C-alpha positions in Angstrom: -59.2 25.0 59.5 -62.1 22.9 58.2 -65.8 23.5 57.8 -68.8 21.3 57.2 -69.4 23.0 53.8 -66.3 21.4 52.3 -66.8 17.8 51.2 -65.3 15.2 53.5 -63.4 13.4 50.7 -61.3 16.5 50.2 -61.1 17.4 53.9 -59.9 14.0 55.0 -57.0 14.2 52.5 -56.2 17.7 53.5 -56.1 16.8 57.1 -53.4 14.3 56.3 -51.4 16.6 54.0 -51.2 19.5 56.5 -49.2 17.2 58.8 -46.6 16.5 56.0 -44.6 19.8 55.5 -42.7 18.3 52.6 -45.9 17.5 50.6 -47.4 20.9 51.6 -44.3 22.7 50.3 -44.5 20.8 47.0 -48.2 21.8 46.6 -48.0 25.4 47.7 -45.4 27.0 45.6 -46.0 30.5 47.0 -44.9 30.1 50.6 -45.6 33.6 52.0 -48.4 36.1 52.0 -47.7 38.8 49.4 -49.2 42.2 48.6 -50.1 41.2 45.1 -52.5 38.5 46.4 -51.3 36.0 43.8 -50.5 32.4 44.8 -49.3 29.4 42.8 -50.6 25.9 43.7 -49.4 22.7 42.2 -51.9 19.8 41.8 -51.7 16.5 39.9 -54.6 16.3 37.4 -55.0 13.5 35.0 -51.5 12.2 35.9 -49.7 15.5 35.2 -48.6 18.2 37.6 -50.4 21.4 36.9 -49.8 24.9 38.4 -53.0 26.8 39.3 -52.9 30.6 39.8 -55.4 31.9 42.4 -55.9 35.2 44.1 -56.8 35.9 47.7 -60.5 36.6 47.3 -62.6 33.9 49.0 -66.4 33.3 49.3 -67.7 34.7 52.6 -70.8 35.0 54.7 -72.3 38.4 55.2 -70.3 38.9 58.4 -67.1 38.4 56.5 -66.2 34.9 57.7 -65.1 32.4 55.2 -67.9 30.3 53.7 -65.9 27.1 53.4 -62.6 26.4 55.1 -61.6 28.6 58.0 -58.3 30.5 58.4 -57.5 30.1 62.0 -54.5 32.1 63.3 -54.6 34.0 60.0 -53.2 31.0 58.0 -54.5 31.0 54.5 -52.9 28.0 52.9 -55.9 25.7 53.3 -58.4 28.2 51.7 -55.8 28.8 48.9 -55.5 25.1 48.2 -59.3 24.7 48.3 -59.7 27.5 45.8 -57.2 26.0 43.5 -59.1 22.7 43.5 -62.4 24.6 42.8 -60.7 26.4 39.9 -59.3 23.2 38.5 -62.7 21.5 38.6 -64.7 24.5 37.5 -66.4 25.7 40.7 -66.8 25.0 44.4 -70.0 23.2 43.7 -68.1 20.7 41.6 -66.3 19.6 44.7 -69.4 18.3 46.4 -68.8 14.6 45.5 -65.7 12.5 45.1 -63.5 9.7 46.5 -60.7 10.2 49.0 -58.3 8.4 46.6 -59.0 11.2 44.1 -57.9 13.8 46.6 -54.8 12.0 47.7 -53.7 11.5 44.1 -54.5 15.2 43.4 -52.1 16.2 46.2 -49.4 13.5 45.9 -49.5 12.3 42.2 -49.4 8.7 43.4 -52.1 6.0 43.0 -53.9 4.4 45.9 -54.5 0.8 47.1 -57.7 -0.3 48.6 -58.7 -2.8 51.3 -62.5 -3.5 51.1 -63.9 -4.4 54.5 -67.5 -4.7 53.3 -67.3 -7.8 51.1 -70.3 -10.1 50.7 -68.5 -12.6 48.4 -65.9 -13.7 50.9 -65.1 -12.9 54.5 -62.0 -10.8 55.3 -59.2 -12.1 57.4 -59.0 -9.5 60.2 -55.4 -10.6 61.2 -54.1 -10.0 57.6 -55.9 -6.7 57.3 -54.5 -5.6 60.7 -51.0 -6.6 59.7 -51.3 -4.6 56.4 -52.7 -1.5 58.3 -49.9 -1.7 60.9 -47.3 -2.0 58.1 -48.7 1.0 56.3 -48.7 3.1 59.5 -45.1 2.1 60.2 -44.2 3.1 56.6 -45.8 6.5 57.4 -48.1 6.2 54.4 -51.2 8.4 54.0 -54.3 6.3 55.0 -58.0 7.1 54.7 -61.1 5.2 55.8 -64.7 5.3 54.8 -68.0 4.4 56.6 -71.2 3.4 54.8 -71.4 -0.3 55.1 -74.3 -2.0 53.4 -75.1 -4.0 56.6 -75.1 -1.0 58.9 -78.1 1.4 59.0 -77.9 5.1 59.5 -79.6 4.7 62.9 -76.8 2.3 64.0 -74.2 4.9 63.0 -76.2 7.6 64.9 -76.2 5.4 68.0 -72.4 5.2 68.1 -72.2 8.9 67.0 -70.2 8.3 63.8 -71.3 9.8 60.5 -72.3 7.3 57.8 -71.0 7.6 54.3 -68.2 9.7 55.6 -64.4 9.9 54.9 -61.9 9.8 57.8 -58.1 9.7 58.1 -56.1 7.0 60.0 -53.4 8.4 62.3 -52.0 5.4 64.2 -52.5 1.8 65.3 -51.7 0.1 68.6 -52.0 -3.3 70.2 -51.8 -4.1 73.9 -49.5 -6.7 75.4 -49.7 -10.0 73.6 -51.8 -8.4 70.9 -54.9 -9.1 73.0 -56.7 -5.8 72.2 -56.1 -3.7 69.1 -56.9 0.0 68.6 -57.0 2.4 65.6 -56.7 6.2 65.9 -59.2 7.8 63.5 -59.7 11.4 62.7 -63.0 12.9 61.6 -62.0 16.0 59.6 -65.2 17.8 60.6 -64.5 17.0 64.3 -68.2 16.1 64.7 -67.9 12.4 65.7 -68.5 11.8 69.4 -67.6 8.1 69.5 -67.1 6.4 72.9 -65.6 2.9 73.3 -66.1 0.8 76.4 -62.6 -0.7 75.8 -61.0 2.6 76.2 -60.9 3.2 79.9 -59.0 6.2 81.4 -56.0 3.8 82.0 -56.0 2.6 78.4 -56.5 6.1 77.1 -53.4 7.3 79.0 -51.4 4.5 77.4 -52.8 5.3 73.9 -51.9 8.9 74.2 -48.2 7.9 74.6 -48.6 6.5 71.1 -50.2 9.6 69.6 -51.4 12.5 71.6 -53.9 13.8 69.0 -56.7 15.6 71.0 -60.4 14.9 70.6 -61.0 18.6 69.7 -59.1 17.9 66.4 -61.7 15.2 65.5 -59.4 12.3 66.6 -60.7 9.3 68.5 -59.5 5.8 69.3 -61.7 2.8 68.3 -61.3 -0.9 69.1 -60.4 -3.0 66.1 -63.4 -5.2 65.9 -65.7 -2.2 66.2 -63.7 -0.5 63.4 -64.2 -3.6 61.2 -67.9 -3.5 62.0 -68.6 0.1 61.0 -66.0 1.0 58.4 -66.3 -0.2 54.8 -63.0 0.6 53.1 -59.4 1.6 53.7 -57.7 3.9 51.1 -53.9 3.8 51.2 -51.8 6.2 49.2 -48.6 4.6 47.7 -46.8 8.0 47.9 -43.2 7.7 49.1 -41.3 11.0 49.4 -38.0 9.7 48.1 -39.4 7.9 45.0 -38.6 9.0 41.5 -41.4 9.3 39.0 -41.7 9.4 35.2 -44.8 10.9 33.5 -45.3 10.5 29.7 -48.3 11.6 27.6 -49.5 9.7 24.5 -52.7 8.6 22.8 -54.4 5.3 22.5 -54.8 3.9 19.0 -58.0 4.4 17.0 -57.8 1.2 14.9 -56.2 -2.3 15.4 -53.8 -1.4 12.6 -52.4 1.8 14.0 -48.8 1.9 15.4 -48.7 1.6 19.1 -46.9 3.6 21.8 -44.3 1.6 23.7 -42.3 2.8 26.7 -38.9 1.1 27.1 -37.0 1.5 30.4 -33.9 0.0 32.0 -33.7 -1.2 35.6 -30.0 -1.1 36.7 -30.6 -2.8 40.1 -33.5 -4.7 41.6 -35.9 -2.1 42.9 -39.5 -1.4 43.9 -41.5 0.0 41.0 -45.1 1.1 41.1 -47.5 1.8 38.2 -51.1 0.4 38.4 -49.1 -2.8 39.0 -46.6 -2.8 41.8 -43.7 -5.1 42.7 -40.0 -5.6 42.3 -38.2 -5.9 39.0 -34.9 -7.6 38.5 -32.2 -5.8 36.5 -32.9 -5.7 32.8 -34.7 -3.9 30.0 -38.5 -3.8 30.1 -41.3 -2.3 28.0 -44.8 -1.1 28.8 -47.5 -1.0 26.2 -50.6 1.0 27.2 -53.5 0.0 25.0 -57.2 0.0 24.9 -59.8 -1.3 22.4 -62.3 1.3 23.6 -61.5 3.7 20.8 -61.4 1.2 17.9 -64.1 1.4 15.2 -65.7 4.5 16.9 -67.4 6.9 14.5 -67.9 9.8 16.9 -65.2 12.3 17.5 -63.2 11.1 20.4 -59.8 12.5 19.5 -59.6 14.6 22.6 -60.6 11.6 24.8 -58.1 9.0 23.9 -55.1 10.6 25.5 -53.4 9.0 28.6 -50.6 9.7 31.0 -48.2 6.9 31.8 -46.9 7.3 35.4 -44.1 5.2 36.9 -42.9 5.5 40.5 -39.6 3.9 41.3 -37.2 3.7 44.3 -34.3 4.3 41.9 -34.0 6.7 39.0 -34.6 4.8 35.7 -33.9 5.8 32.1 -36.8 5.5 29.7 -37.7 6.1 26.1 -41.1 6.6 24.5 -41.5 5.3 20.9 -43.8 3.6 18.4 -43.9 0.0 17.2 -46.0 -1.9 14.7 -49.2 -3.5 16.0 -47.7 -6.9 15.6 -45.4 -6.1 18.5 -48.5 -5.8 20.7 -50.0 -9.0 19.1 -46.8 -11.0 20.1 -46.9 -9.5 23.6 -50.6 -10.3 24.1 -50.2 -13.8 22.7 -47.3 -14.5 25.1 -49.4 -13.2 28.0 -52.5 -15.2 27.2 -50.4 -18.5 26.7 -48.8 -17.9 30.1 -51.9 -16.9 32.0 -54.4 -19.4 30.5 -55.4 -21.8 33.2 -56.7 -24.7 31.1 -55.7 -24.5 27.4 -58.0 -26.7 25.2 -56.0 -29.1 23.2 -57.2 -31.0 20.1 -55.5 -32.6 17.1 -52.7 -30.1 16.2 -54.8 -27.3 17.7 -54.6 -25.3 21.0 -57.1 -22.8 22.2 -56.1 -20.2 24.8 -58.2 -17.6 26.6 -57.5 -15.1 29.4 -58.7 -16.0 32.9 -62.3 -15.2 33.7 -61.4 -12.6 36.3 -59.8 -10.3 33.7 -61.4 -7.1 32.5 -61.2 -8.3 28.9 -61.1 -11.5 27.0 -58.5 -12.4 24.5 -58.8 -15.6 22.3 -55.7 -17.1 20.8 -55.7 -20.2 18.6 -52.6 -21.9 17.3 -52.2 -24.5 14.5 -49.5 -27.0 15.3 -49.9 -28.9 12.0 -47.0 -28.8 9.6 -49.2 -29.5 6.5 -52.8 -28.4 7.0 -54.5 -25.1 7.4 -56.9 -24.6 10.3 -60.4 -23.1 9.7 -61.8 -21.4 12.9 -65.4 -20.1 13.1 -66.4 -18.2 16.2 -70.0 -17.0 16.9 -70.6 -14.5 19.7 -73.9 -13.2 18.4 -75.8 -14.0 21.7 -73.5 -11.8 23.7 -74.6 -8.3 24.7 -72.9 -5.2 26.1 -69.4 -6.2 24.9 -67.1 -4.5 22.4 -65.4 -6.7 19.8 -62.0 -5.9 18.3 -63.1 -7.2 14.9 -66.3 -5.1 15.0 -68.3 -8.3 14.2 -69.7 -11.0 16.5 -69.3 -13.7 13.8 -65.7 -14.4 12.5 -64.0 -16.8 10.2 -60.2 -17.3 10.1 -57.9 -19.7 8.3 -54.6 -20.2 10.2 -51.7 -21.6 8.1 -49.5 -24.5 9.4 -47.3 -23.5 12.4 -49.0 -20.2 13.0 -51.1 -18.7 15.7 -53.5 -15.8 15.8 -55.4 -13.5 18.1 -59.0 -14.2 17.0 -60.5 -11.4 18.9 -60.4 -9.2 22.0 -63.6 -8.3 23.8 -64.3 -6.0 26.7 -67.4 -5.0 28.7 -69.2 -1.8 27.9 -72.0 -2.0 30.4 -73.5 1.2 31.9 -74.5 1.4 35.6 -77.7 -0.7 36.1 -77.2 -2.7 32.9 -76.3 -6.4 32.7 -74.0 -8.0 30.2 -73.4 -11.4 28.8 -70.6 -13.0 26.9 -71.0 -16.4 25.3 -69.5 -18.0 22.2 -69.5 -21.1 20.0 -66.6 -22.1 17.9 -65.8 -24.8 15.4 -62.5 -25.9 13.9 -61.4 -28.0 10.9 -58.1 -28.9 9.4 -58.2 -28.3 5.6 -55.8 -28.4 2.7 -56.7 -25.1 1.1 -56.5 -21.6 2.5 -59.6 -19.3 2.7 -60.0 -15.6 3.4 -60.7 -14.2 6.9 -64.1 -12.6 7.6 -63.9 -9.8 8.5 -60.8 -9.4 6.4 -57.3 -9.5 8.1 -54.9 -8.4 5.4 -51.4 -10.0 5.4 -50.0 -6.8 3.9 -51.3 -4.7 6.9 -49.9 -4.7 10.4 -53.0 -5.7 12.3 -53.3 -7.0 15.9 -55.1 -10.0 14.4 -52.4 -10.7 11.9 -51.1 -14.3 11.6 -48.0 -14.8 13.7 -45.5 -17.7 13.1 -44.9 -20.1 16.0 
């Protein structure tokens, strides 16, 4: 069905989807060819399922053959889905670049996990990666793989006859007796790879075909595990499970640190798997999720149409949820609890404790508490030597006075670097216990619900 003109990130995902009739029926709402030539296609865009209406006119060469995907055996569902994607993104030319994870999410509505094989900071454990890949194949998950390692040249890819910077799909794994040799069944959606592996003798190939009989003409080929790790850079694993329930709620991020926040409350009746950007198991109980971002605070340009979001929850059991609004102090208390729990080494002084988020976080939150029962705590923080960060107070120099037995979020910072730019975050702070209270700079009004509002211990 597929042609070189269609980008491989979309092709590789489609090659997995066409083997899952349930997913295909969910996408293609019009199941049969009709005389009106009108078809409904359902795609997940920006976290929401959207129905796209397309007709049966397709771009063609002069001889009448389809320009992009082919319709072998007069089956049109692939060109119809392709056209719906082109309509969703504005044109066929807008499909020229993308990531396989985008395509899988477009077709399944579920997020993807990644296993990076091309890491320079730390070596990968091939046994752990193999165990994860085998587990995903046994769970019948949708799996993609990408070439384009930094330490492999295009000439080296040409020598083994595998395209560089290319997206593939993973169909199966197999290990010989005693796990001595491992193999991965890979499919090139363009069917243009001519890879040969010295480990795959006719006898081994006969054994492998009992695992999966995908023919080479479909672009499928077996590759030995160490060779796979040498030439592939990333695994993309869709978290889609066909019997999971999902919740999708739309809302907007706040524009100021004083705006009421959106909170999603939900009840888990039994211990179940739950997947958002975070995934794991939750014990029975009532939980809440607070989606928030400081990116839209203190912005003067018109970004009203950009600060919307979709909250998506996938769960193995149907859960009840409610979307509501809370005061910003609700978020402040939640963030303070998170920072105090996650801080690796709180700095403790006389009646003072200073907490920050771990360095590997995308943002930095500073919390200071005054344990004194009689004195106020003056805190001055200077971040004026930092660059390419956004500050929740809209000022790199702050002064706060924390009353006895109170704590406060001093600031939240996040990186705003563009590609090719460097950033730096550094700060100096001083503290002093005093008898008299002073005003915060910039002001934090006690009468206003602000994320920086003083909170009692």
